[in-house]
Biopython code that builds the backbone (N, CA, C, O; Angstrom):
import numpy as np
from Bio.PDB.StructureBuilder import StructureBuilder

atoms = [
    (1, "MET", "N", (-30.441, -10.797, -5.044)),
    (1, "MET", "CA", (-29.980, -12.388, -4.524)),
    (1, "MET", "C", (-28.266, -12.154, -5.048)),
    (1, "MET", "O", (-27.976, -11.804, -6.192)),
    (2, "ALA", "N", (-27.376, -12.393, -4.091)),
    (2, "ALA", "CA", (-26.004, -12.243, -4.808)),
    (2, "ALA", "C", (-25.902, -13.579, -4.994)),
    (2, "ALA", "O", (-26.333, -14.450, -4.239)),
    (3, "THR", "N", (-25.091, -13.779, -6.422)),
    (3, "THR", "CA", (-24.358, -14.610, -7.357)),
    (3, "THR", "C", (-23.173, -15.041, -6.945)),
    (3, "THR", "O", (-22.426, -14.182, -6.474)),
    (4, "PRO", "N", (-22.765, -16.227, -6.996)),
    (4, "PRO", "CA", (-21.139, -16.665, -6.478)),
    (4, "PRO", "C", (-20.282, -16.222, -7.131)),
    (4, "PRO", "O", (-19.153, -16.249, -6.641)),
    (5, "ASP", "N", (-20.452, -15.683, -8.388)),
    (5, "ASP", "CA", (-19.607, -14.812, -8.894)),
    (5, "ASP", "C", (-19.197, -13.057, -8.276)),
    (5, "ASP", "O", (-18.158, -12.400, -8.213)),
    (6, "ARG", "N", (-20.330, -12.867, -7.985)),
    (6, "ARG", "CA", (-20.351, -11.748, -7.269)),
    (6, "ARG", "C", (-20.155, -11.523, -6.015)),
    (6, "ARG", "O", (-19.892, -10.363, -5.698)),
    (7, "VAL", "N", (-20.213, -12.349, -5.180)),
    (7, "VAL", "CA", (-19.435, -12.338, -3.942)),
    (7, "VAL", "C", (-17.888, -12.544, -4.105)),
    (7, "VAL", "O", (-16.986, -11.765, -3.797)),
    (8, "SER", "N", (-17.814, -13.754, -4.650)),
    (8, "SER", "CA", (-16.304, -13.809, -5.152)),
    (8, "SER", "C", (-15.776, -12.926, -5.489)),
    (8, "SER", "O", (-14.632, -12.914, -5.036)),
    (9, "TYR", "N", (-16.183, -11.427, -6.584)),
    (9, "TYR", "CA", (-15.937, -10.577, -6.589)),
    (9, "TYR", "C", (-15.447, -9.562, -5.655)),
    (9, "TYR", "O", (-14.377, -8.955, -5.610)),
    (10, "TRP", "N", (-16.888, -9.516, -4.648)),
    (10, "TRP", "CA", (-16.745, -8.300, -3.366)),
    (10, "TRP", "C", (-15.408, -9.282, -2.246)),
    (10, "TRP", "O", (-14.606, -8.520, -1.706)),
    (11, "ASN", "N", (-15.269, -10.309, -2.038)),
    (11, "ASN", "CA", (-14.535, -10.923, -1.133)),
    (11, "ASN", "C", (-12.941, -10.729, -1.700)),
    (11, "ASN", "O", (-12.091, -10.622, -0.817)),
    (12, "LYS", "N", (-12.582, -10.688, -2.797)),
    (12, "LYS", "CA", (-11.404, -10.635, -3.731)),
    (12, "LYS", "C", (-11.312, -8.876, -3.235)),
    (12, "LYS", "O", (-10.558, -8.586, -2.307)),
    (13, "THR", "N", (-12.173, -7.724, -3.967)),
    (13, "THR", "CA", (-11.715, -6.893, -3.168)),
    (13, "THR", "C", (-12.227, -6.063, -2.232)),
    (13, "THR", "O", (-12.087, -4.843, -2.317)),
    (14, "LYS", "N", (-12.933, -6.708, -1.156)),
    (14, "LYS", "CA", (-12.181, -6.549, 0.196)),
    (14, "LYS", "C", (-11.186, -7.131, 0.890)),
    (14, "LYS", "O", (-10.726, -6.791, 1.980)),
    (15, "SER", "N", (-10.881, -8.028, 0.193)),
    (15, "SER", "CA", (-9.412, -8.385, 0.847)),
    (15, "SER", "C", (-7.883, -7.510, 0.292)),
    (15, "SER", "O", (-6.808, -7.355, 0.872)),
    (16, "LEU", "N", (-8.304, -7.114, -0.896)),
    (16, "LEU", "CA", (-7.360, -6.462, -1.258)),
    (16, "LEU", "C", (-7.576, -5.017, -0.712)),
    (16, "LEU", "O", (-6.528, -4.374, -0.667)),
    (17, "MET", "N", (-8.853, -4.258, -0.224)),
    (17, "MET", "CA", (-8.801, -3.035, -0.014)),
    (17, "MET", "C", (-7.767, -3.002, 1.635)),
    (17, "MET", "O", (-7.035, -2.046, 1.889)),
    (18, "PHE", "N", (-7.961, -4.603, 2.888)),
    (18, "PHE", "CA", (-7.874, -4.641, 4.186)),
    (18, "PHE", "C", (-6.287, -4.373, 4.013)),
    (18, "PHE", "O", (-5.592, -3.761, 4.825)),
    (19, "VAL", "N", (-5.894, -4.890, 2.924)),
    (19, "VAL", "CA", (-4.268, -5.334, 2.668)),
    (19, "VAL", "C", (-3.608, -3.456, 2.720)),
    (19, "VAL", "O", (-2.880, -2.915, 3.553)),
    (20, "MET", "N", (-4.088, -3.041, 1.777)),
    (20, "MET", "CA", (-4.275, -1.734, 1.561)),
    (20, "MET", "C", (-4.050, -1.000, 2.964)),
    (20, "MET", "O", (-3.066, -0.464, 3.472)),
    (21, "LEU", "N", (-4.734, -1.103, 3.179)),
    (21, "LEU", "CA", (-5.374, -0.202, 4.554)),
    (21, "LEU", "C", (-4.196, -0.802, 5.756)),
    (21, "LEU", "O", (-4.023, -0.177, 6.802)),
    (22, "ALA", "N", (-3.556, -1.879, 5.493)),
    (22, "ALA", "CA", (-3.040, -2.164, 6.851)),
    (22, "ALA", "C", (-1.470, -1.979, 6.176)),
    (22, "ALA", "O", (-0.483, -2.056, 6.908)),
    (23, "LEU", "N", (-1.347, -1.727, 4.711)),
    (23, "LEU", "CA", (-0.097, -1.019, 4.278)),
    (23, "LEU", "C", (-0.050, 0.317, 4.633)),
    (23, "LEU", "O", (0.886, 0.862, 5.220)),
    (24, "TRP", "N", (-1.039, 0.814, 4.279)),
    (24, "TRP", "CA", (-1.240, 2.389, 4.579)),
    (24, "TRP", "C", (-1.227, 2.934, 6.089)),
    (24, "TRP", "O", (-0.800, 4.058, 6.355)),
    (25, "PHE", "N", (-1.807, 1.911, 7.211)),
    (25, "PHE", "CA", (-1.207, 2.479, 8.284)),
    (25, "PHE", "C", (0.216, 2.018, 8.590)),
    (25, "PHE", "O", (0.751, 3.097, 8.845)),
    (26, "PHE", "N", (1.222, 1.027, 8.733)),
    (26, "PHE", "CA", (1.855, 0.638, 8.630)),
    (26, "PHE", "C", (3.270, 1.979, 8.381)),
    (26, "PHE", "O", (4.038, 2.542, 9.161)),
    (27, "PHE", "N", (3.019, 2.049, 6.708)),
    (27, "PHE", "CA", (3.944, 3.545, 6.250)),
    (27, "PHE", "C", (3.191, 4.492, 6.920)),
    (27, "PHE", "O", (4.020, 5.383, 7.104)),
    (28, "GLY", "N", (2.102, 4.883, 7.424)),
    (28, "GLY", "CA", (1.651, 6.274, 7.912)),
    (28, "GLY", "C", (1.815, 6.513, 9.419)),
    (28, "GLY", "O", (1.748, 7.663, 9.855)),
    (29, "PHE", "N", (2.032, 5.440, 10.248)),
    (29, "PHE", "CA", (2.061, 5.886, 11.687)),
    (29, "PHE", "C", (2.921, 4.678, 12.580)),
    (29, "PHE", "O", (3.482, 4.848, 13.662)),
    (30, "VAL", "N", (2.847, 3.510, 11.840)),
    (30, "VAL", "CA", (4.221, 2.650, 12.338)),
    (30, "VAL", "C", (5.735, 2.791, 12.556)),
    (30, "VAL", "O", (6.385, 2.667, 13.594)),
    (31, "VAL", "N", (6.215, 3.148, 11.022)),
    (31, "VAL", "CA", (7.288, 3.974, 10.542)),
    (31, "VAL", "C", (7.457, 5.143, 11.445)),
    (31, "VAL", "O", (8.669, 5.283, 11.612)),
    (32, "HIS", "N", (7.000, 5.766, 11.900)),
    (32, "HIS", "CA", (7.016, 7.436, 12.210)),
    (32, "HIS", "C", (7.222, 6.873, 13.671)),
    (32, "HIS", "O", (7.845, 7.648, 14.397)),
    (33, "MET", "N", (6.849, 5.746, 14.223)),
    (33, "MET", "CA", (6.958, 5.713, 15.759)),
    (33, "MET", "C", (8.457, 5.474, 15.900)),
    (33, "MET", "O", (8.985, 6.048, 16.853)),
    (34, "PHE", "N", (9.163, 4.795, 15.191)),
    (34, "PHE", "CA", (10.234, 4.350, 15.201)),
    (34, "PHE", "C", (11.209, 5.106, 14.564)),
    (34, "PHE", "O", (12.262, 4.586, 14.195)),
    (35, "VAL", "N", (10.900, 6.583, 14.356)),
    (35, "VAL", "CA", (11.941, 7.065, 13.999)),
    (35, "VAL", "C", (13.495, 7.239, 14.549)),
    (35, "VAL", "O", (14.616, 7.134, 14.051)),
    (36, "VAL", "N", (13.036, 7.509, 15.638)),
    (36, "VAL", "CA", (14.404, 7.695, 16.629)),
    (36, "VAL", "C", (15.087, 6.547, 16.386)),
    (36, "VAL", "O", (15.920, 6.753, 15.503)),
    (37, "PRO", "N", (15.099, 5.505, 16.755)),
    (37, "PRO", "CA", (15.875, 4.035, 16.454)),
    (37, "PRO", "C", (16.252, 3.878, 15.106)),
    (37, "PRO", "O", (17.156, 3.042, 15.105)),
    (38, "LEU", "N", (15.999, 4.291, 13.851)),
    (38, "LEU", "CA", (15.857, 4.417, 12.589)),
    (38, "LEU", "C", (16.937, 5.472, 12.253)),
    (38, "LEU", "O", (17.605, 5.370, 11.224)),
    (39, "ASN", "N", (17.120, 6.611, 13.236)),
    (39, "ASN", "CA", (17.653, 7.597, 12.861)),
    (39, "ASN", "C", (19.661, 7.013, 13.167)),
    (39, "ASN", "O", (20.789, 7.486, 13.027)),
    (40, "ASN", "N", (19.120, 5.975, 13.548)),
    (40, "ASN", "CA", (20.864, 5.232, 14.169)),
    (40, "ASN", "C", (21.407, 4.623, 12.815)),
    (40, "ASN", "O", (22.621, 4.430, 12.765)),
    (41, "ILE", "N", (20.526, 4.250, 11.548)),
    (41, "ILE", "CA", (20.825, 3.815, 10.116)),
    (41, "ILE", "C", (21.085, 4.745, 9.590)),
    (41, "ILE", "O", (20.388, 5.743, 9.774)),
    (42, "VAL", "N", (22.063, 4.775, 8.831)),
    (42, "VAL", "CA", (22.582, 6.347, 7.540)),
    (42, "VAL", "C", (22.743, 5.660, 6.762)),
    (42, "VAL", "O", (23.467, 4.666, 6.706)),
    (43, "ILE", "N", (21.590, 6.441, 5.529)),
    (43, "ILE", "CA", (22.018, 5.968, 3.936)),
    (43, "ILE", "C", (23.445, 6.205, 3.377)),
    (43, "ILE", "O", (23.869, 7.356, 3.485)),
    (44, "PRO", "N", (24.095, 5.452, 2.904)),
    (44, "PRO", "CA", (25.495, 5.452, 2.547)),
    (44, "PRO", "C", (25.528, 6.614, 1.390)),
    (44, "PRO", "O", (26.029, 7.717, 1.607)),
    (45, "ILE", "N", (25.018, 6.296, 0.308)),
    (45, "ILE", "CA", (24.953, 7.157, -0.400)),
    (45, "ILE", "C", (24.736, 8.869, -0.125)),
    (45, "ILE", "O", (25.639, 9.621, -0.493)),
    (46, "PHE", "N", (23.616, 9.382, 0.473)),
    (46, "PHE", "CA", (23.286, 10.775, 0.810)),
    (46, "PHE", "C", (23.442, 10.864, 2.138)),
    (46, "PHE", "O", (23.228, 12.006, 2.545)),
    (47, "GLY", "N", (23.741, 10.071, 2.986)),
    (47, "GLY", "CA", (24.098, 10.569, 4.005)),
    (47, "GLY", "C", (23.202, 10.980, 4.828)),
    (47, "GLY", "O", (23.575, 11.650, 5.791)),
    (48, "PHE", "N", (21.499, 10.614, 4.612)),
    (48, "PHE", "CA", (20.892, 10.989, 5.471)),
    (48, "PHE", "C", (20.106, 9.449, 6.665)),
    (48, "PHE", "O", (20.150, 8.221, 6.604)),
    (49, "ARG", "N", (19.628, 10.214, 7.384)),
    (49, "ARG", "CA", (19.150, 9.031, 8.628)),
    (49, "ARG", "C", (18.015, 8.662, 7.764)),
    (49, "ARG", "O", (17.235, 9.258, 7.022)),
    (50, "LEU", "N", (18.257, 7.235, 8.213)),
    (50, "LEU", "CA", (16.937, 6.674, 7.730)),
    (50, "LEU", "C", (16.068, 7.361, 8.003)),
    (50, "LEU", "O", (15.620, 8.169, 7.190)),
    (51, "GLY", "N", (15.449, 7.185, 9.600)),
    (51, "GLY", "CA", (14.670, 7.791, 10.357)),
    (51, "GLY", "C", (13.952, 9.248, 9.781)),
    (51, "GLY", "O", (12.800, 9.650, 9.946)),
    (52, "PHE", "N", (14.993, 9.813, 9.110)),
    (52, "PHE", "CA", (14.483, 11.237, 8.830)),
    (52, "PHE", "C", (14.236, 11.162, 7.196)),
    (52, "PHE", "O", (13.621, 12.033, 6.580)),
    (53, "TYR", "N", (14.673, 10.272, 6.740)),
    (53, "TYR", "CA", (14.236, 9.957, 5.050)),
    (53, "TYR", "C", (12.915, 9.331, 5.193)),
    (53, "TYR", "O", (12.105, 9.963, 4.515)),
    (54, "MET", "N", (12.462, 8.499, 5.706)),
    (54, "MET", "CA", (11.242, 7.451, 5.993)),
    (54, "MET", "C", (10.126, 8.681, 6.230)),
    (54, "MET", "O", (9.174, 8.915, 5.486)),
    (55, "ALA", "N", (10.554, 9.558, 7.707)),
    (55, "ALA", "CA", (8.894, 10.528, 7.666)),
    (55, "ALA", "C", (9.196, 11.584, 6.812)),
    (55, "ALA", "O", (8.237, 12.350, 6.720)),
    (56, "SER", "N", (10.369, 11.990, 6.009)),
    (56, "SER", "CA", (10.070, 12.818, 4.954)),
    (56, "SER", "C", (9.593, 12.547, 3.931)),
    (56, "SER", "O", (8.492, 12.997, 3.613)),
    (57, "GLN", "N", (10.430, 11.587, 2.998)),
    (57, "GLN", "CA", (10.232, 11.375, 1.782)),
    (57, "GLN", "C", (9.374, 9.800, 1.795)),
    (57, "GLN", "O", (8.360, 9.420, 1.209)),
    (58, "GLY", "N", (10.023, 9.337, 2.456)),
    (58, "GLY", "CA", (9.777, 7.439, 2.053)),
    (58, "GLY", "C", (8.505, 6.915, 2.206)),
    (58, "GLY", "O", (8.123, 5.866, 1.688)),
    (59, "SER", "N", (7.599, 7.921, 3.191)),
    (59, "SER", "CA", (6.186, 7.393, 3.389)),
    (59, "SER", "C", (5.352, 7.764, 2.071)),
    (59, "SER", "O", (4.510, 7.063, 1.511)),
    (60, "LEU", "N", (5.816, 9.092, 1.704)),
    (60, "LEU", "CA", (4.943, 9.570, 0.487)),
    (60, "LEU", "C", (5.077, 8.231, -0.446)),
    (60, "LEU", "O", (4.223, 7.429, -0.824)),
    (61, "ILE", "N", (6.697, 8.323, -0.698)),
    (61, "ILE", "CA", (6.814, 7.297, -2.175)),
    (61, "ILE", "C", (6.153, 5.833, -2.201)),
    (61, "ILE", "O", (5.806, 5.199, -3.198)),
    (62, "ALA", "N", (6.058, 5.418, -0.707)),
    (62, "ALA", "CA", (5.354, 4.167, -0.664)),
    (62, "ALA", "C", (3.819, 4.673, -0.954)),
    (62, "ALA", "O", (3.269, 4.181, -1.940)),
    (63, "PHE", "N", (3.303, 5.346, -0.393)),
    (63, "PHE", "CA", (1.957, 5.684, -0.933)),
    (63, "PHE", "C", (1.865, 5.766, -2.526)),
    (63, "PHE", "O", (1.033, 5.227, -3.256)),
    (64, "VAL", "N", (2.599, 6.324, -2.761)),
    (64, "VAL", "CA", (2.581, 6.293, -4.585)),
    (64, "VAL", "C", (2.528, 4.916, -5.013)),
    (64, "VAL", "O", (1.595, 4.385, -5.615)),
    (65, "ILE", "N", (3.696, 4.347, -4.619)),
    (65, "ILE", "CA", (3.547, 2.730, -5.355)),
    (65, "ILE", "C", (2.288, 2.446, -4.827)),
    (65, "ILE", "O", (1.433, 2.235, -5.688)),
    (66, "MET", "N", (1.917, 2.376, -3.656)),
    (66, "MET", "CA", (0.791, 1.465, -3.033)),
    (66, "MET", "C", (-0.339, 1.968, -3.977)),
    (66, "MET", "O", (-1.217, 1.117, -4.119)),
    (67, "LEU", "N", (-0.521, 2.966, -4.566)),
    (67, "LEU", "CA", (-1.779, 3.412, -5.243)),
    (67, "LEU", "C", (-1.601, 2.853, -6.707)),
    (67, "LEU", "O", (-2.514, 2.436, -7.419)),
    (68, "PHE", "N", (-0.314, 2.916, -7.017)),
    (68, "PHE", "CA", (-0.427, 2.065, -8.556)),
    (68, "PHE", "C", (-0.620, 0.660, -8.523)),
    (68, "PHE", "O", (-1.406, 0.006, -9.208)),
    (69, "TRP", "N", (0.185, 0.256, -7.646)),
    (69, "TRP", "CA", (-0.497, -1.324, -7.426)),
    (69, "TRP", "C", (-1.595, -1.581, -6.869)),
    (69, "TRP", "O", (-2.098, -2.577, -7.389)),
    (70, "PHE", "N", (-2.322, -1.078, -5.903)),
    (70, "PHE", "CA", (-3.792, -1.228, -5.607)),
    (70, "PHE", "C", (-4.244, -1.101, -6.935)),
    (70, "PHE", "O", (-4.579, -2.198, -7.382)),
    (71, "ALA", "N", (-4.409, 0.035, -7.909)),
    (71, "ALA", "CA", (-4.929, 0.062, -9.277)),
    (71, "ALA", "C", (-4.972, -1.040, -10.473)),
    (71, "ALA", "O", (-5.808, -1.304, -11.336)),
    (72, "ARG", "N", (-3.689, -1.567, -10.134)),
    (72, "ARG", "CA", (-3.599, -2.691, -11.201)),
    (72, "ARG", "C", (-4.029, -3.598, -10.916)),
    (72, "ARG", "O", (-4.782, -4.100, -11.750)),
    (73, "LYS", "N", (-3.789, -4.475, -9.373)),
    (73, "LYS", "CA", (-4.497, -5.449, -8.396)),
    (73, "LYS", "C", (-6.137, -5.354, -8.969)),
    (73, "LYS", "O", (-6.665, -6.291, -9.567)),
    (74, "GLN", "N", (-6.718, -4.268, -8.721)),
    (74, "GLN", "CA", (-8.110, -3.755, -8.909)),
    (74, "GLN", "C", (-8.922, -4.531, -10.155)),
    (74, "GLN", "O", (-9.940, -5.219, -10.234)),
    (75, "ASN", "N", (-7.764, -3.971, -11.209)),
    (75, "ASN", "CA", (-8.132, -3.867, -12.729)),
    (75, "ASN", "C", (-8.232, -5.430, -12.926)),
    (75, "ASN", "O", (-9.255, -5.939, -13.385)),
    (76, "GLU", "N", (-6.914, -6.310, -12.487)),
    (76, "GLU", "CA", (-6.997, -7.314, -12.598)),
    (76, "GLU", "C", (-8.234, -8.505, -12.050)),
    (76, "GLU", "O", (-8.565, -9.577, -12.556)),
    (77, "ILE", "N", (-8.832, -7.646, -10.545)),
    (77, "ILE", "CA", (-9.798, -8.563, -10.143)),
    (77, "ILE", "C", (-11.068, -8.223, -11.118)),
    (77, "ILE", "O", (-11.994, -8.973, -11.424)),
    (78, "ASP", "N", (-10.848, -6.947, -11.491)),
    (78, "ASP", "CA", (-12.460, -6.661, -12.741)),
    (78, "ASP", "C", (-12.265, -7.172, -13.774)),
    (78, "ASP", "O", (-13.211, -7.010, -14.545)),
    (79, "GLU", "N", (-11.104, -7.979, -14.343)),
    (79, "GLU", "CA", (-11.136, -8.060, -15.760)),
    (79, "GLU", "C", (-11.410, -9.786, -15.101)),
    (79, "GLU", "O", (-12.295, -10.324, -15.766)),
    (80, "GLU", "N", (-11.036, -10.420, -14.341)),
    (80, "GLU", "CA", (-11.344, -11.806, -13.914)),
    (80, "GLU", "C", (-12.964, -11.623, -13.877)),
    (80, "GLU", "O", (-13.487, -12.716, -14.090)),
    (81, "HIS", "N", (-13.783, -10.742, -13.703)),
    (81, "HIS", "CA", (-14.954, -11.286, -12.666)),
    (81, "HIS", "C", (-16.126, -10.286, -14.327)),
    (81, "HIS", "O", (-17.353, -10.186, -14.334)),
    (82, "GLY", "N", (-15.054, -9.698, -15.556)),
    (82, "GLY", "CA", (-16.380, -9.355, -16.353)),
    (82, "GLY", "C", (-16.440, -8.049, -15.938)),
    (82, "GLY", "O", (-17.343, -7.589, -16.637)),
    (83, "VAL", "N", (-15.963, -7.005, -15.103)),
    (83, "VAL", "CA", (-16.879, -5.670, -14.899)),
    (83, "VAL", "C", (-15.688, -4.463, -15.120)),
    (83, "VAL", "O", (-15.745, -3.294, -14.740)),
    (84, "ALA", "N", (-14.606, -5.140, -15.853)),
    (84, "ALA", "CA", (-13.224, -3.935, -16.344)),
    (84, "ALA", "C", (-13.841, -2.487, -16.975)),
    (84, "ALA", "O", (-14.907, -2.620, -17.576)),
    (85, "GLU", "N", (-13.411, -1.440, -16.917)),
    (85, "GLU", "CA", (-13.809, -0.666, -17.769)),
    (85, "GLU", "C", (-12.865, -0.548, -19.014)),
    (85, "GLU", "O", (-11.770, -1.083, -18.838)),
    (86, "ASP", "N", (-13.051, 0.013, -20.179)),
    (86, "ASP", "CA", (-12.450, 0.209, -21.224)),
    (86, "ASP", "C", (-11.045, 0.906, -20.664)),
    (86, "ASP", "O", (-10.168, 1.250, -21.457)),
]
sb = StructureBuilder()
sb.init_structure("model")
sb.init_model(0)
sb.init_chain("A")
sb.init_seg("    ")
for serial, (resi, resn, name, xyz) in enumerate(atoms, 1):
    if name == "N":
        sb.init_residue(resn, " ", resi, " ")
    sb.init_atom(name, np.array(xyz, "f"), 0.0, 1.0, " ", f" {name:<3s}", serial, name[0])
structure = sb.get_structure()
């Protein structure tokens, strides 16, 4: 039988997972659909076109940031519900 605390834990975990999937889809597919229009924007310091940068490096950087953010948020959910690891 599912207790209310257990249901709350999985609801929060599921919502975090769906946010991460939406962000992954955005940085993995949507940004790459707009590479040509984004190439009209040039990054002033380096001189790279924004579309080129997002296709080659930007999405990878976003994925790494998302990984650390997800781990931190999941740990907060685990601690809140008393199932955190040491």
